[in-house]
C-alpha positions, 0 to 999 in steps of 0.5 A: 531473266525476270521469269527465272527469278520468279520460278526461284521464288516459287520454288523457295516457297514450295520448299519451305511449305514442305519443310513446315509440313514435315516438321508439323507431322513429326511434331504431331507423331512425337506428341502422340507417342508422348501421350500414349506413353504417359497414360496409365490406361495405355500400358498394352499399346506402348509399354514402357518398363523399367528394367527389373531384377529377376529374383529366383526362389526355390520351394524347399518344403510345405507345412504339414497338413491335417492327417484326414487331408494328407491321406485320403484314399478315394477310387479312380475317377473321383471328382475334384469337388469330392476331395477334401482339399485345403484352400491354401498351402503354406510353403518354405521358400529359399530366395537366391540371396539366402541360398548364395549366403548359406542361409535357410 
């Protein structure tokens, strides 16, 4: 009888140690995840993003270019660097809200 109660104490002690080890492991994993998601430098590791509304836009036209830029006649195979192209283009854009409300 005495031998059996000693085994029960050992078994209880081992069970507590296993539970403590499991809890420590879980706590460590959760802390690690919290650190990863809270640091701005780890965006690629565990991205956490708020839901964003997709905004649809439609290009309705472009501003006029200078005549010499708009009408260039060049032979086939002309290199891109040889063309006279603007650095930027000005575009007219209609958002989804304007389209639905009849604006524009």
